[in-house]
N, C-alpha and C positions, 0 to 999 in steps of 0.2 A: 478519224477519232482514235486514231490507233488498235482500231476494229482487225486487223488482220487474220486470223479465223475465224471469223462469222463472214458465213457465205451463200448464197441462192442450192438452196441442193443436188439443182443442176451438174454446180460442176463442181465437190466432190473428190468424183473419182472412187478406181476401188484398183487396188488399199483407200482408208479416208488417209487425206493427210495433217489431220490434225481426228487429237482424238477425243473423240464423241463418244456421248453417253448410248452402249445402245439397247435401241429396246425389247422387251418380254413382250407377247401379247396368246390367247389362248389358251384355253385349256391347262396345256402343261407349259405355260410359262417358255413358248421356244423364242429362241432371239428374233428377232427382227432387227432387215436390214433400213438403215433411213430409206422415204419415199424418196426418189433420185428425180422425179416428174418435174418437167415447168409449172407442173398445171398448181402445184400451189404456193406456188411462189407471189405470185398476185393476192395472196390475202396472206402473206406474211410470212411464211415458213421459212423462216435458218437454219441452218447449219449453226452452230457455234459453242467455243469451251468456255470452263468456265474466267477462263481471265479476261475474255474480251467482255464477259457479260458480267463481270466486272467492272470495265470501263463503260460499262452503260450501263448500268446501276448511280455511277459516282455523277455521271452529268445529266439523268433525271435526276434525281437530290439534290442537285446546284453544288456539290461538294465541290465535283474538277468545276469550269466554264470550257465552256464547248467549247471545241477546235479555230471555227472557223463561223463567220457567218453564219454562209450557208442552212448548217450543222444547227443554231439560232433558230434559224424561217424555219427549218424542218418538228425541230422537235415546238415548236410554238403550235405549228399548222398542228399537229398529230393533237393535241390537247386543247385544241378550240372545238369546245362540243359544236357539232355536226347538227346534231337532231337529240329529239329528249324518247323515252318511251322507258314502257315500263317492264320486269321481265316476270318473265311465264308464273315468280316466288311472289310476284307485289311490290319490287324493289324500283321505283322513279329511277333512273340514271338518264348521261347525256350521253349522246355518242362521237368523241372522237375520231382522227385516224386512225380505226386498229385496236383502237384504246376508248374501256371503260375507262366513266366519271363519275368515282361516287359524293354523294356533295350531302353534308348535313352539318349541322352548328359545331361548328368550328374546324369541320375539315373538310379536305377536300384530294382522294388519291387518287392516282391513272393505276389501270387495274386491266390487263390482260391473261385473256391464261385458256388451255387447246389439249389437244389429244393428237399423235402422231405418230405413226410406225413404233407405238408398244410403247412410248415415252408420254408422260404428262407434266409440262408445266405453269406456274404463277410464276407470271413478275405486275409485283406491287412495288410504289413508290407515294410519297405526300411531299412532295419539296417543298415544303413549310415546314416543315417537320426536319426537312437533310433527312430523307430512312430511307429506305430503300431493298426493298427484297425477293429474294426468285430464290424457290423450292421445284427441284424436280426428281417423280422419279420415275425409276425404270419398267409400269405396268403404265395401262390407260383406265387402268380399271382402279386407280388409284387416286383419280381428277378430285371425288372430294376430299380426301383427305390432304393433300395435299394444296387445295384452296384453301382448307379452312387454317393450315398449316402455316401457309403466308402470313398472313389473317392474323392468325396469334405473336408471329415472329414480327408481323409490325408494330402491331398492339404491346411486344414486352417494352422494347426496344423507342419505343414514343416512354414509353410510362417511368421504363430507367431515366428516361431525360427530363421528369417532370414535364410534361406533353402528351398528357396523357388521351386517346380517345374516350368521346362519351358513349356512355351506354348503345344508345341508337347503332353506332359503328358496327359490332355482334352482327347485328341483324342483313344490315348494310355491303359487308364487306365478304362474306361468303357464298352473295354471288358470282353464281357464273358468267361469264361469258364473255 
């Protein structure tokens, strides 16, 4: 995929060999270094640059073709529903490999969000509309705002392209997982 600056956190090194967003946490919002323990790698925790995230989004949105059959199979495996569940706020979602799958009338959006080392991020994409969004902030307490912002940007792009989401999408998209 050409993502040469996306690393497992334990391979990051000190100082970092790539430019990364520094997290902030605690009452004084002190700078927090990235977590470099391999324990989080199994959950999909990676460190990346904006350029690499852009490459990933273009692939997920189907703007760029997958660079190999292996990458195509991997994305298909990630997007395959593994089981259904209901979130604490009552939204039904399917779970892919590391992705929540939000479905409704006329939409299927894939999503991942989370907090780590004083940062929060949300990735959402809709291959049918060829839209993908990543939003990040350097404060974990901003999780809900980042999550909502990602949904708002996704909706704005779809509307601008004449492919707006229905009203039910609002309540579903802001579901965190």
